[in-house]
C-alpha positions in Angstrom: -130.9 48.4 -107.0 -128.1 49.8 -105.1 -125.0 51.9 -106.2 -122.7 48.7 -104.5 -124.8 46.3 -107.2 -125.2 48.6 -109.9 -120.8 48.5 -109.6 -120.8 45.4 -108.5 -122.9 43.9 -111.9 -121.3 46.2 -114.2 -118.1 44.7 -112.9 -118.6 41.3 -114.0 -120.0 42.6 -117.3 -116.7 44.1 -117.8 -114.7 40.8 -116.5 -117.2 38.8 -119.0 -116.6 40.8 -122.0 -112.7 40.6 -121.1 -113.0 36.7 -120.4 -115.7 35.8 -123.7 -112.8 37.8 -125.9 -109.8 36.0 -124.6 -111.7 33.1 -125.0 -109.9 29.7 -126.9 -113.6 27.1 -127.6 -110.8 24.7 -128.4 -109.5 24.9 -125.1 -112.9 25.6 -123.7 -114.6 22.8 -125.7 -111.3 20.1 -124.7 -111.7 21.2 -120.5 -115.4 20.6 -121.3 -114.5 17.0 -122.4 -112.2 16.2 -119.6 -114.9 17.3 -117.0 -117.5 15.0 -118.7 -114.7 12.3 -118.8 -113.5 12.5 -114.9 -117.7 11.7 -114.5 -117.7 9.1 -116.3 -114.8 7.6 -114.2 -116.4 8.6 -111.1 -120.0 6.9 -112.3 -117.4 4.0 -112.9 -115.9 4.0 -109.8 -119.0 4.0 -107.9 -120.6 0.5 -110.1 -117.0 -1.2 -108.9 -117.6 0.0 -105.3 -121.3 -1.5 -105.3 -120.3 -3.9 -107.2 -117.9 -4.5 -104.4 -120.8 -4.6 -101.4 -122.8 -7.0 -103.3 -120.5 -9.5 -103.4 -119.8 -8.9 -100.2 -123.5 -9.5 -99.0 -123.9 -12.9 -100.9 -120.6 -14.0 -100.0 -122.3 -13.6 -95.6 -125.0 -14.7 -97.7 -124.1 -17.7 -98.5 -122.2 -18.4 -95.5 -125.9 -18.0 -92.9 -126.9 -20.5 -95.7 -124.4 -22.8 -94.6 -124.9 -22.4 -91.3 -128.5 -22.6 -91.9 -128.2 -26.5 -93.2 -125.5 -27.2 -90.0 -128.4 -25.8 -87.7 -131.1 -28.0 -89.9 -128.6 -31.7 -89.3 -127.6 -30.5 -85.8 -131.5 -29.8 -84.9 -132.3 -33.4 -86.3 -128.8 -35.5 -84.6 -130.8 -34.0 -81.2 -134.0 -35.1 -81.7 -132.5 -38.7 -82.6 -130.6 -38.5 -79.1 -133.8 -37.5 -77.7 -132.6 -33.8 -76.7 -135.6 -31.9 -78.1 -134.0 -28.4 -76.1 -130.8 -29.4 -78.0 -132.9 -28.9 -81.1 -135.0 -26.4 -80.5 -131.9 -24.6 -79.6 -130.7 -25.7 -83.1 -133.7 -24.6 -84.9 -134.1 -20.9 -83.1 -130.7 -20.5 -84.6 -131.3 -21.7 -87.6 -134.6 -19.4 -87.9 -131.8 -16.8 -86.8 -129.9 -17.2 -89.7 -133.0 -17.5 -92.2 -133.9 -14.3 -91.4 -130.9 -12.9 -91.6 -130.5 -14.0 -95.3 -133.9 -12.8 -96.4 -132.4 -9.2 -94.6 -129.7 -9.9 -97.5 -131.3 -10.9 -99.8 -133.4 -7.4 -99.6 -130.1 -6.1 -99.4 -128.3 -7.5 -102.3 -132.1 -6.8 -104.4 -131.2 -3.4 -104.3 -127.9 -3.0 -104.6 -128.0 -5.4 -107.5 -131.3 -2.1 -108.9 -128.7 0.4 -108.3 -126.2 -1.6 -110.2 -127.8 -1.9 -112.9 -129.2 1.5 -112.9 -125.9 3.3 -112.9 -124.3 0.9 -115.3 -127.6 2.2 -117.8 -126.9 5.7 -116.6 -122.8 4.9 -117.3 -124.3 3.4 -120.9 -125.9 6.4 -121.9 -123.2 9.5 -120.2 -120.5 7.8 -122.7 -122.8 7.7 -125.3 -122.8 11.5 -124.9 -119.3 12.0 -124.4 -118.8 10.1 -127.8 -121.1 12.5 -129.7 -119.8 15.5 -127.2 -116.5 14.1 -129.0 -118.3 14.3 -132.0 -119.0 17.7 -131.9 -116.1 19.3 -130.6 -114.1 17.8 -133.0 -116.0 19.2 -135.8 -116.6 22.7 -133.9 -112.8 23.3 -133.4 -112.8 22.2 -137.2 -115.4 24.8 -137.9 -113.4 27.4 -135.2 -109.9 26.6 -136.7 -110.6 26.9 -140.1 -113.2 30.4 -139.5 -109.5 31.5 -137.1 -107.7 30.9 -140.2 -110.0 32.6 -143.0 -109.9 35.4 -140.6 -106.3 35.3 -140.6 -105.7 35.6 -143.9 -108.5 38.6 -144.6 -106.1 40.3 -141.7 -103.3 40.0 -143.4 -104.8 40.2 -147.2 -105.7 43.5 -146.0 -102.7 44.5 -144.5 -100.8 43.4 -147.3 -103.7 46.3 -149.4 -102.6 49.0 -147.0 -98.3 48.2 -147.5 -98.4 47.6 -151.3 -100.1 51.0 -151.4 -97.1 52.0 -149.5 -94.7 50.2 -151.9 -96.3 51.5 -154.5 -95.5 54.9 -153.7 -91.8 54.1 -153.0 -91.7 52.9 -156.2 -93.3 56.1 -158.1 -90.4 57.7 -155.7 -87.8 55.3 -156.8 -88.6 56.1 -160.7 -88.2 60.2 -160.5 -85.2 59.9 -158.5 -83.9 57.1 -161.6 -85.4 59.6 -164.0 -84.0 62.5 -162.2 -80.5 60.9 -162.2 -80.6 60.2 -165.6 -81.3 63.0 -167.0 -78.8 64.4 -164.6 -76.1 62.2 -165.6 -76.9 62.6 -169.6 -76.4 66.5 -169.1 -73.2 65.8 -167.6 -72.2 63.5 -170.2 -73.3 65.7 -173.1 -71.6 69.0 -170.8 -68.5 67.0 -170.9 -68.2 66.5 -175.2 -69.0 70.1 -175.3 -65.9 71.3 -173.0 -68.2 73.1 -171.1 -67.9 71.1 -168.5 -63.6 71.5 -168.4 -63.7 75.1 -168.2 -66.1 75.5 -165.6 -63.3 73.4 -163.2 -60.4 75.5 -165.5 -58.6 78.7 -162.9 -58.4 80.3 -166.8 -60.6 83.1 -168.2 -61.7 82.6 -171.7 -59.3 85.8 -173.2 -56.4 83.2 -171.1 -57.7 80.5 -172.9 -58.0 81.8 -177.4 -54.2 84.1 -176.0 -53.1 80.0 -175.3 -54.3 78.9 -178.8 -52.8 81.8 -180.6 -49.6 81.1 -179.1 -49.7 77.4 -179.5 -51.0 78.1 -183.3 -47.7 80.6 -183.5 -45.3 78.2 -182.3 -46.7 75.4 -184.5 -46.3 77.6 -187.7 -42.9 79.2 -186.2 -41.8 75.3 -186.2 -43.4 74.5 -189.5 -41.7 77.1 -191.5 -37.6 76.4 -189.8 -38.9 72.9 -190.9 -39.2 73.9 -194.2 -36.1 76.0 -194.4 -33.7 73.0 -193.3 -35.5 71.1 -195.7 -35.5 74.0 -198.2 -38.9 73.6 -198.9 -39.1 78.1 -197.9 -42.8 78.8 -198.5 -41.1 82.1 -200.2 -37.3 81.7 -201.4 -35.3 84.2 -201.5 -33.4 85.7 -204.9 -30.4 84.7 -204.2 -31.5 80.9 -204.2 -33.7 81.5 -207.9 -30.4 83.3 -209.2 -28.2 80.2 -207.7 -30.7 77.7 -209.4 -30.5 79.4 -212.8 -26.8 79.5 -212.5 -27.0 75.2 -211.4 -29.3 74.3 -214.3 -27.1 76.3 -217.1 -24.1 74.1 -215.5 -23.8 70.5 -217.1 -20.2 70.2 -214.6 -21.9 70.6 -211.0 -24.2 68.0 -210.3 -27.4 69.1 -207.8 -28.3 65.6 -205.4 -31.0 64.3 -205.6 -33.6 64.3 -202.6 -34.8 61.0 -202.0 -38.7 61.6 -201.8 -39.8 58.4 -200.1 -38.0 59.7 -197.1 -39.8 63.3 -197.4 -43.6 61.0 -197.0 -41.8 58.9 -194.3 -41.1 62.0 -192.3 -44.7 63.3 -193.3 -46.7 60.6 -192.2 -44.4 60.5 -188.9 -46.0 63.8 -188.5 -49.4 62.9 -188.9 -49.0 60.1 -186.9 -47.8 62.2 -183.7 -51.5 64.5 -184.8 
């Protein structure tokens, strides 16, 4: 085998492999079925043409037979008139027509045999086509079922890979969610303890302590002022003590009574404000 022959063989092999992979059995079977139907149609057309030719020969045979009868009558009439020459000519034509009739009969018989053979082949071919059609539909159904099964298997294989990726994605999402929940809980705890506010404040710890002490001092001062106004000083002066003694001894001077309900109401307002 030469180089060109080997190269041609390799190319044909590659092309056949490509065609085999791209070939759809269903389409190939349908095409073969249509080819067989075309052959059957050609056989039927051949039978029709053959039958037409046979009918023409039969018509020609009937005309010749009519001529034979006509020449026979002409010969009888010529004999009655003592015209043997005319009778002889009529019989000669009769003989020619009979010879033609024999030839036509042979041709008609031959055509009839061919027609019978074609009809028999047509019936066989039609039966084969029906069998092929049944097998074709069965093979197409099997192929489609196998193709569907292959697609399902491929889908399941792809789904397995996708499910693995989905599982990893879910795991990563769970980890991120847990981290976010832990962070949120830590921020809530810092906010409750005040540490988060201290982190965002510009004041130092010493500034905040001094501010708290100043606030406490202001509250104490305001409380003492309030007590002084109400006569409730925590350290009463000696003058106030002596004045109270003098007031107690004197019957003429009446000390105004303090309304305890008003005091309690004021205290309640202070508690509400706190």
